[in-house]
Phi, psi and omega in degrees: 000129180282147169288150183302322182294343181262355183280150171286168180298318180296323177293320178296321181293320177295318179297318180297319180300320180291316181291321179299319179297319179293319178299314180299324178295316178293318180298324181293341180285348180052054181289158174225092187237154186219118171231040188274317187235159179277069181260133174302145178281171183301322181298324178291318179294319179298323182298323183263001181297339178300338179298331185293341182258014189281337177257113190239343183220169181303322182293337180292344184271004177262130178206135180057030182073017184240136169275107190291351181279351188255175175297165170114169179059062182310318186280358175111166179296130181307321180293327179287320177298320180293321179299311181289329176299319178294319180296318186269349179077031180239181176275147179304325181290349176271357187252135174240121179264127183243221183272215189274342192232120175293331178300320178297319177297320179295314178301315183294324178298315178294317181301319180293330174298323181284323183274325187233347185082177178266177180302329183242027178275147172283331182201160174302147183297334179299339181263003177276152178292326184205142172234120177253150185221135180273129186233093174303132185218143006298143182214192186275121185299328182286331171299311182296325179296322177298311180301317182293324182295334178266003177078019177295152169271109184274134180244121181285130174244119182298144173274142172248182179291349181246006182123197181300151176294099188286334175300316179290317179303313182295332175285317185291327184286358173288342177279120182295346177278346179282111189257353181178181182207140172276142175216135168239094197283338182233123185053061185306148178268115008255356192289337184075022181278141173257122179302135178287163178300323180291320176299315180296320177298317181292325176294312184296332184263008181301148174235078183295152176296325177280116183290343178256028176305138185239118176267111180266103190257091185271095183269054188295332187241038188293337180232027194253054174285141168241346170235133173081188185275165177301134180255112178297157181222153182287155175280109184294329177297314179294321179297315179296322181297329179302331186249017179074021183249027186300333181271359185282333194245142164240126178255139182235147175202169178197173175261019185306322180246024172250313177244273182231128176299327183267356184209043179263199176234133177248154180217158161234154176236139183203177178292163178299323180296313177297319182299315180300317182293313184289323178298323178299320179287320182290332179303328178282335188270322187210146179277314175192161178265184188283093181284338175298314179293322177299319180293319176306316182291321178298314182293324183280313185276326176072295185202184182300319179299320178295321178296314182294326176295319178295321181294333173295325178290322174298318182298326179296333177272316185283323184308309179298330179291317178292325176297322178301312180299312183294323178296318178298316180295317179297323184277318189259334186251315184305313182297339182266352172066033185249005178195160171230159183205159174280152175239080187285160174257357181196183185093206184225010187218158166242125182263119183249130174250106180285171169303146185305139171091009182232001183296314181295322179291321176299315178300317180297315180296320176301313182300316181293336179267006174095016179247119178269128178226161172303137183302138175298134183095344184297338183276009177236150176307140181062011181069023185248099174272111186299335180259357186046059190228322190279136175225140181256121178258127182242098187276353196288326189283312187292143168300160187305317181299316179291327179295321176300316178296317182298318180290329175295315178298315183298312183293319178294320179296317179295318179298317180294317178299319180295317181295316178299321180294315183291329182270351183294000000 
């Protein structure tokens, strides 16, 4: 099979006629398929629903000498803090357990920087002339949305196979207006890249010009392997402390893709100094979070070993779905030479880089054929992909039969977009 770039014009025209006919056939089926977000599928949700029945009597609501139904314990149930401390490799006193969404915690952390400043800020960020933020890309669109909502000037930092381009990062942080950086260190969204030990060392040892620089370390996929064994990761708090940067980082995690996205537990981990400062601000905002839900998770997950055992059950469901996506790409796209992609071992996405200039058109064709996907460009700050190339594929939600249909639509749409581009 020839690559499209090697075909003559007449060969391209014949190929387009065949692909257009197949596309029209799929479009006529009026499909309704969704690969837009990294949402667990029904089989995963059903698997963990047993957790909802774990508290059955009045005595079940007592834990750590606390009646979890009542006010109190702002920083979370001690047993829940201990569970996440074991998962993240930190001390329980460094962990704050909150509500259901780590994204809300991330937003709130940034918001407090604007209203009150950081522990070592001269003034709240809202009173600064300019706030710049480093955004490794392709990256998580909701991170970028937070930065944009506060009016930050977002600076794109290219991702490498080992994490953000650290040569560029180290150059950019010399600017005193650069106040922070987003990071997804393990199975990054969407590339599925794991930051190398050297990248993490260089991040932890940074000496930014802004003394209140904030490293937002979103460890969303810290135990989320779907191929192979669990991959341990370094404690970023401890790494930063080695270089006198213990106050620079906030680490975030949650059970959103361990138990329930809509009813999980989220946490942040930080230095004792940061914890004291943030708790003082939060005391005005909230009396306590949902300790009943925290207790359900403690009783169900038990410890790190219990979490990893549950994640193996998730992997048994997710692994075949990711294999389906990769098989379709290997079979339908690779021989035609119109895209490249990452082959991750964990996380929730496959990041596809099409030939330049066709991602938006591929997305449009998918939409018209009944397949909803994350918007092309969403993985870059301001939604601007300079190459119009990156697309995020999220295989987790559709049942296998629908996923096969979705990948057929996706591959045919990409082929048609590529042929139209080459023939234009």
